[in-house]
Phi, psi and omega in degrees: 000137179247138177245132174237146175260124185228166174234130178224063191269023175209163181297319179298317178296320179298311180298316178296318178299312181296320177299320181289310186296331180285353175282345184252144174278153176117183181256135179223129177241150171249138180234128176224113183064240178256011178262132177235124182228162177291123183288348179271357184254111182297323180293324178294319183297326179297342178278351181271158170279100183266007179287347176227166183302154177235163176265137173252120176262123179251114186273333181268094186294341181291325181257008184300321180294321179293320179295314180301317179295318183292332184252018185299333178291341180266342188290141179248138175264168185301328181290342179275344183277121184260345179216158180297143181286329181262103182243000000 
């Protein structure tokens, strides 16, 4: 499993993210605090706190590089995180 920290803090970003992630086969989860949801489900994403970065779990390591490239605009680096994700 590969973990990426991403930000999807607007409706447009959520729609774009779901459109991209659904192009790939495999299982993808988003984690915010103690909530884990299917990253391919726009309705599930609405249940998360998207005001801060979330974790993307990529379970298919063979396609992880392709997924990471496709989602590079969403990725957050450690310097951009101002508070711990697990509160």
